[in-house]
C-alpha positions in Angstrom: -21.4 -32.7 18.2 -24.1 -30.7 16.5 -23.5 -27.9 19.0 -19.8 -27.8 18.0 -20.6 -27.9 14.3 -23.1 -25.1 14.8 -20.6 -23.0 16.7 -17.9 -23.5 14.0 -20.4 -22.5 11.3 -21.5 -19.4 13.2 -17.9 -18.3 13.6 -17.2 -18.9 9.9 -20.3 -16.9 8.9 -19.4 -14.0 11.2 -15.8 -14.0 9.8 -17.0 -14.1 6.2 -19.4 -11.3 6.8 -16.7 -9.3 8.4 -14.4 -9.8 5.4 -17.2 -9.2 2.9 -18.3 -5.9 4.4 -14.7 -4.7 4.9 -14.8 -4.8 8.6 -17.3 -2.0 8.9 -17.5 -2.1 12.6 -16.2 -0.3 15.7 -12.6 -0.3 14.4 -13.6 1.6 11.2 -14.2 4.8 13.1 -10.6 4.8 14.3 -9.2 4.0 10.8 -11.3 6.7 9.1 -9.8 9.3 11.4 -6.5 8.6 9.6 -7.9 9.3 6.2 -6.1 11.9 4.1 -7.2 14.2 1.3 -4.9 14.9 -1.7 -5.0 17.0 -4.8 -4.2 15.2 -8.1 -2.8 17.4 -10.9 -1.5 16.7 -14.4 1.7 18.1 -16.0 2.0 21.0 -13.6 -1.4 22.3 -14.5 -3.2 24.2 -11.6 -6.5 22.5 -12.4 -6.9 19.3 -10.4 -9.2 17.0 -8.6 -9.8 15.5 -5.1 -8.5 12.1 -4.0 -9.2 10.8 -0.5 -7.4 7.9 1.1 -9.8 6.2 3.4 -9.9 3.4 6.0 -7.2 0.7 6.0 -8.4 -2.6 4.5 -5.2 -4.6 5.2 -1.5 -4.1 5.6 -0.6 -1.4 3.1 -4.0 -1.4 1.4 -6.6 1.4 2.0 -9.9 2.4 0.5 -9.7 5.2 -2.0 -12.2 7.8 -3.3 -11.3 9.5 -6.5 -13.5 12.3 -7.7 -15.2 11.7 -11.1 -13.7 14.8 -12.6 -10.2 13.2 -12.3 -11.0 11.4 -15.6 -10.1 14.8 -17.3 -6.5 14.3 -16.0 -6.2 10.6 -16.9 -9.1 8.6 -18.3 -9.8 5.6 -16.1 -8.2 6.9 -12.9 -11.7 7.6 -11.5 -12.3 3.9 -11.3 -9.6 3.4 -8.7 -11.0 2.2 -5.4 -7.8 1.1 -3.6 -4.5 2.8 -2.4 -1.7 0.3 -2.1 1.5 1.5 -0.3 4.6 -0.5 -1.1 7.6 -1.0 1.2 9.7 1.4 -0.9 7.2 4.2 -0.3 5.6 4.1 -3.8 1.8 4.2 -4.1 -0.4 2.5 -6.6 -4.1 3.2 -7.3 -6.2 0.2 -8.5 -9.7 -0.9 -9.1 -9.3 -4.3 -7.5 -6.5 -3.8 -5.0 -3.9 -5.6 -7.1 -3.6 -4.3 -10.7 -2.4 -0.7 -10.8 -4.1 2.0 -12.9 -1.3 4.5 -11.9 1.8 4.2 -9.8 3.4 7.0 -7.9 6.9 7.4 -6.4 7.8 9.7 -3.5 8.5 13.2 -4.8 10.8 15.8 -3.4 8.9 17.5 -0.6 5.4 16.4 0.5 3.8 14.4 -2.3 4.1 11.9 -5.1 4.8 11.9 -8.8 3.5 9.2 -11.2 5.9 7.0 -13.2 3.6 4.4 -14.6 2.1 5.0 -17.0 4.7 7.5 -18.2 2.1 10.0 -19.6 0.5 12.1 -18.4 2.8 13.0 -15.5 0.6 13.3 -12.4 1.4 14.9 -9.1 -0.4 13.9 -5.9 0.0 16.4 -3.1 -1.5 16.6 0.4 -4.5 19.0 0.3 -3.6 21.4 3.2 -7.0 23.1 3.0 -8.6 20.1 4.7 
């Protein structure tokens, strides 16, 4: 009986560690290969900053790296750590994976345009130089 309890506890600890550390194991190398780099701009300005969508955390949720200089475009956006893709194709950036800091809809062509908050208008386009 103690052997079974020990086995159950070991599996629970392994699973908890896997969730806690974001599954940083063999599968992460495959997921990281699908990361994408984007350029975030405000109000059609040429100046912008880098945003990188990283490894998938769960269905529709990925890690996100927002450059610190993005705060010049929209204060607070640099705190975003997660990219959540909705069924309708919209994308939300959040600090906790749930509450959006900014939400983008699919734009004409290859990219996204923000709709919440309504100002500043942000554009998120694939960085083709990468």
